[in-house]
Phi, psi and omega in degrees: 000125180276135175052054182282153168218158187256138177244127177240321182295131183306315182298319179297318179296311179301316180296318181296312181294312182296324180292344178253017179062034180262164179220149180284150177207161176231144174246125177270123180232150178256138175273183185296337178266005176090000177287136180264134176226164182263138171244128181291145177215159173230134180251121180253347175071022179262004177076022178238139180285150002268013186257012183295159179299142184286152171253178181295335189260352188270359175079004179269130179236134173300150178214172178283158175299322182296319178293318182294314181292326176296320178292321176302315179293318180300320180274359179055050180250158172236167178251118176265123186234162175235134176271356181276338176240142190305315184222042178272125182204166169206155176270134179229146176296137180298331180297337178283349183278342183275000000 
């Protein structure tokens, strides 16, 4: 990722995603013991993985910003973004930012 920077503040994350026509989503996944957990996702609708619009079978559900940001905080993640590509991002642990 060229020229990355990290976003932790909720307003900064919302502004970055919204300015690229993105929306928050969650994917529910089961681990080997059957426990269900949430995996954060962002949908930009440009037809490219992993941010493509969800289908009925991929387990991604649109959600509110408040639910998405609460899960981001619960998992102690930040969003690493690049301004050189329209919607290039990755989730990184906040502990790696220090």
